[in-house]
N, C-alpha and C positions, 0 to 999 in steps of 0.2 A: 504494500500500500504506500502511496506517495502523495504528498500534498505540497502545493505551492501556496504559501501563506503570505498574505500581504496585510500590513497594518493600514487600516483605512479610517478616514474621517466619516466616510459614508460609502455605501455600495448598494446596488440593487440588480435584480435580474428581471428582464422583460421577455415574455414569450408572446409573439404576435404583438398585440397592442396592450397586453395585460402585465402589470407588475406582479410577479409571483413571489418575490422575496425581496426584503429591504431591511437594511440596518443603518444605524448611525455609527458612532465610534466603535471600533472593534477590529475583527479580522475577517478577511475574505479567504476562504480555504477552497482552492481548486483541488478536487480529490480524484485520484486515479486508483483503480482497483486492479490488481494482477490476478491471474488465474490461480495462483498458489496462496493467496491471502486467506486468513482465518478470522473468525470473530474476535479472538483474543488480540490479534494484531490491530483490528479496528479500534478496540478499546484502548490499547497502548498508544496508538497514534492520537486519538482524541485527548487522552490524558496529557500527553506530551505537549500538544498544541495549547490546551487550556492553561498549562503551567508555564508556558514561555514568558519570560520577563522581558518584554520588548516595548513597553510603554514608558515614557519619561516620568521620572520622579521630580521633586522640587529642585533638585540639583542638576536637572537636565540629563540624568543618566538613565539608560534603559534598565530599569530595576523593578518595574511594576507589571503585574499580570492582568489578565482580563477581569478577574474578580475584583482586583484593587481599583480598577478604573470604571467599573460598571459597564464593561464592554459587551458586545454581542458578537455572534459568528454567523456569517453567511456561507453556507456550504453549497458548492456547485460541482456536480459530477463532471469529470473530464477524462474520458478514456484516452485522449491523445497524449496524456502524460506518459503513457507507455508506448508511444511511437518510437520505433527504432529507425534511425536515419543513417546508420553506418554504411549500408549498401544501397546502391542505386539512388534514384531520385524520388521515389514514392515511399513514404514511411510504411513500415510493417507494424501491425498492431497485434501480432501473434501472442504477445505476453499479456495483453489486456483481457480482463475477465469478461465472459459473455454476460448479457443482462441477467440471466437466471442466477448467476453466481454473484454478480456485482451489486444488484439491488439490495439483497439482504445485508451485505457488508456495508454498503452506503448507509442504510438505515441504522445498522448497529453503531456506526461512527457517529451519526447524528444523535442517537439516543444516549450515547456515552457522554457527549458534550452537554446535552440537556441535563443529565444526571448530576452535573456539577452546579446546576442552577443558572447556567448561562443562557440568556435569550438566544434562540437559534432560528434562523430563517434558511430557506433552501431554494435552489433552483428547481427545475422540473427534469427528472431523470430522463435522458434520451431525447429531449426536445432540442430544437434549434433555439438557442438562447442568445440574447444580447446582455452582456455583463458590463455594467457601468460602475466605475469606482474612482474615488479620489484616494490615491496612495499617499499615506501620511509619512513623510520622511524624505525620500521613500524608504520603506523597510519591506524587503521581500526575502523570504527564506524558503528553502526546499527541505522538507522533513520527510524522511524515508525510513521505513521499518527494516530495511535490509542491512 
């Protein structure tokens, strides 16, 4: 399981003309699920992201976490995080989990974040989405369970 995590002042996901998920201050987590991932890895990744100390404290140091700042998380599924571009010109997505595997793990990840009491919004799994964000910092991290 892999996530690209961006600290945001706001973010939202639009499908068609409808806003399906929106947050203010917090984290945007673009989530990729691999064929070999497990529910335990989904919980580990959620716990790791929730506990990241990447928000500024009064001394302007990255020392605060989501709970400290009252932040939220917007989770957007993104199988392209498992795109392999090493050969040829078209990415291979052979390592990405198929929907029947990915959806339960995506939901386990979301539920694990919510279990921490973090307000959590989502995109729409498998939909063509427009993701809008204001990256705060900018701060962008790749968090991988491998």
